C-alpha positions, 0 to 999 in steps of 0.5 A: 235535730239538736236540742236547743239546750245544747246550743249555748255549750256548742257556741261557747266551745266553737268560740273557745276553739277559734280563740285558742287557734288564733282564728277570728270567731264570727257568728251569723245572726237572724236579725228579725228574731225577737230580742236581737239588738244590732245596729241597723244598716249592716244586715244583708238578706235579714242576716248579719255577720258579727265578729266576736273576737277579743280584738273586735268586741269588749265585755263579751258575755255568752251566758243565760241564752244570750250573747252580748258585747260592746263593739264599734260600728262605723266608729260609733260604740254600740251594745249588741244583744243576741239571743242564742236562738237567733244564731244560725252559725258560728265559724272561724273567719280564716278557715270557714270551719265551725258549726251551722244550726237549723234556721231559727224559727221566729216565735209567734209569741214575744219572748218572756219580758217583752209585751206586745205593743197593743197591750202596752197601748191598752194599758196606757189608755186604761191609765188615762181613763180610770174607771170609777169603782162601783159597789153593790149591795148583796142581800 
């Protein structure tokens, strides 16, 4: 099995190969993976194919374990953020040549920086009802 640390290098390499050959690089993304931010309504069977060619997206950034860019969906400009761990494949649209990866496993815990909703709700409740400080004398 491929170590996860190699995936960013392979994604960048296949992307560059596609661009150098004049092909259109596509990525296949598992939409349910935590942190994936794509416009809704374009996914099929929990997956979405994204065109990441220079003609289709702007400000493409493939670094620090993330792929992010701006693109138009239905004529509306949107920002797309995809953790590299959520990418199931990258390939050239014209030839279908590229690389597939093992099915991303959905983590049990949320990604770093994301808080579960119930924890946020508990924090909000705590702010609404502050507890009185209590002191006691110790002899």
